[in-house]
C-alpha positions as CSV (number, residue, x, y, z in Angstrom):
1,M,-47.7,26.7,14.6
2,T,-45.9,23.8,12.5
3,T,-44.6,24.0,9.2
4,T,-44.7,21.1,6.9
5,S,-41.5,20.7,5.0
6,N,-41.6,19.7,1.0
7,P,-39.1,17.0,0.4
8,T,-38.8,18.0,-3.0
9,I,-37.9,21.7,-2.1
10,D,-35.6,20.6,0.8
11,R,-34.0,18.3,-1.8
12,I,-33.3,21.1,-4.3
13,E,-32.3,23.5,-1.8
14,N,-29.8,20.9,-0.6
15,L,-28.4,20.3,-3.9
16,I,-28.2,24.2,-4.4
17,A,-26.1,24.4,-1.1
18,L,-23.9,21.5,-2.2
19,T,-23.2,22.9,-5.6
20,E,-22.3,26.4,-3.9
21,R,-20.0,24.7,-1.7
22,L,-18.3,22.8,-4.1
23,T,-18.2,25.6,-6.3
24,S,-16.3,27.4,-3.5
25,L,-13.8,24.5,-3.0
26,I,-13.0,24.2,-6.6
27,S,-12.6,27.8,-7.0
28,D,-10.3,27.9,-4.1
29,Q,-8.2,25.1,-5.7
30,A,-8.3,27.0,-9.1
31,Q,-6.6,30.2,-7.6
32,A,-4.0,28.1,-5.9
33,F,-2.8,26.5,-9.2
34,E,-3.1,30.1,-10.7
35,A,-1.0,31.5,-8.2
36,R,1.5,28.6,-8.6
37,R,0.8,26.9,-5.2
38,P,-0.5,23.5,-5.7
39,H,0.2,22.3,-2.2
40,D,-2.4,25.0,-1.0
41,A,-4.7,23.1,-3.8
42,A,-4.5,20.0,-1.8
43,L,-5.5,21.5,1.6
44,N,-9.2,20.5,1.1
45,M,-8.7,17.6,-1.5
46,E,-10.6,15.1,0.9
47,E,-13.6,17.3,1.4
48,T,-13.8,18.2,-2.2
49,S,-13.5,14.4,-3.2
50,R,-16.4,13.7,-0.6
51,L,-18.6,16.5,-2.1
52,A,-17.8,16.0,-5.7
53,N,-19.0,12.1,-5.3
54,L,-22.1,13.2,-3.4
55,Y,-22.8,15.9,-6.3
56,R,-22.3,13.0,-8.9
57,Q,-25.0,10.8,-7.0
58,E,-27.2,13.7,-6.6
59,A,-27.1,14.8,-10.2
60,Q,-27.7,11.4,-11.6
61,R,-30.8,10.9,-9.1
62,A,-32.1,14.4,-10.4
63,R,-31.7,13.0,-14.0
64,N,-33.2,10.0,-13.2
65,E,-36.4,11.5,-11.3
66,A,-36.6,14.9,-13.3
67,K,-40.3,15.4,-12.5
68,P,-40.1,16.7,-9.1
69,F,-37.9,19.3,-10.3
70,A,-40.1,20.2,-13.2
71,D,-42.7,21.0,-10.5
72,A,-40.9,22.9,-8.2
73,P,-41.1,26.7,-8.1
74,L,-39.4,28.7,-11.0
75,A,-37.2,30.9,-8.6
76,L,-36.1,27.8,-7.0
77,R,-35.2,26.3,-10.3
78,A,-33.8,29.4,-11.4
79,K,-31.3,29.4,-8.3
80,L,-30.3,25.9,-9.0
81,V,-29.4,26.8,-12.8
82,R,-27.2,29.7,-11.8
83,A,-25.5,27.7,-9.0
84,T,-25.1,25.0,-11.8
85,E,-23.8,27.4,-14.4
86,A,-21.2,29.0,-11.9
87,F,-20.2,25.4,-11.2
88,D,-19.5,24.7,-14.8
89,A,-17.5,28.0,-15.1
90,V,-15.3,27.3,-12.3
91,I,-14.6,23.6,-13.6
92,A,-13.6,25.1,-16.7
93,R,-11.4,27.5,-14.9
94,Q,-9.9,24.7,-13.1
95,G,-9.3,22.6,-16.1
96,R,-7.4,25.4,-17.6
97,A,-5.3,25.8,-14.4
98,L,-4.5,22.2,-14.2
99,G,-3.5,22.1,-18.0
100,A,-1.2,25.1,-17.7
101,A,0.3,23.7,-14.5
102,M,0.7,20.2,-16.5
103,K,2.8,21.9,-19.1
104,V,4.9,23.5,-16.9
105,T,5.7,20.1,-14.8
106,E,6.3,18.4,-18.1
107,G,8.5,21.0,-19.3
108,L,10.3,20.8,-16.1
109,V,10.7,17.3,-16.3
110,H,11.9,17.2,-19.8
111,A,14.5,20.0,-19.1
112,I,15.7,17.9,-16.2
113,A,16.1,14.7,-18.1
114,E,17.8,16.4,-21.1
115,E,20.3,18.0,-18.6
116,V,21.4,14.7,-16.8
117,S,21.4,13.0,-20.3
118,N,23.8,15.9,-21.6
119,Q,25.8,15.6,-18.2
120,R,26.0,11.5,-18.4
121,S,27.2,11.7,-22.0
122,A,29.6,14.5,-21.7
123,G,33.3,13.7,-22.1
124,A,31.9,9.6,-23.0
125,G,34.4,8.1,-25.3
126,Y,33.9,4.8,-27.0
127,G,31.7,2.3,-25.0
128,P,32.1,-1.6,-25.0
129,G,33.1,-3.2,-28.1
130,G,34.3,0.2,-29.7
131,V,31.0,1.7,-30.2
132,K,30.3,5.5,-29.2
133,P,27.1,6.0,-27.3
134,R,24.1,7.4,-28.8
135,P,23.9,11.1,-28.0
136,N,20.1,11.0,-27.1
137,A,20.0,7.8,-25.1
138,A,17.2,7.4,-22.9
139,T,18.0,8.0,-19.1
140,A,16.0,7.3,-16.2
141,V,15.2,10.1,-14.0
142,T,13.8,9.9,-10.3
143,L,12.4,12.8,-8.8
144,N,11.6,13.5,-5.1
145,R,8.0,14.1,-4.5
146,R,8.7,16.6,-2.3
147,A,10.5,18.8,-4.4
């Protein structure tokens, strides 16, 4: 007995699988950021980037060729909608986690720069030409990427 494959159904099922895998990877990244372990978030970055690019292409293709999706069985379309909703929720969660991590990082950089500036200007007398240095003069800070 042979089964005939329906390309539209196969395409939708593949898009569902892609969406669910990408959702899982991004959820893992969001958890890593929430746990303040950004290095763990980078573990699957290559696969996440590859799948995100593939998802973008497939989503664009689905928008351009919507008719086959409209003709697909309702249960399959509903499954795709649920997978997409879960993906959207995880993307929003990751955005919040990344925003929080960015604020913490910026706060640390500002604190370090302020401390360096305070230490460099502490005890400084008059500069060249008899002019006192400005108290909030900009100071370059170099950070080690491994820190």
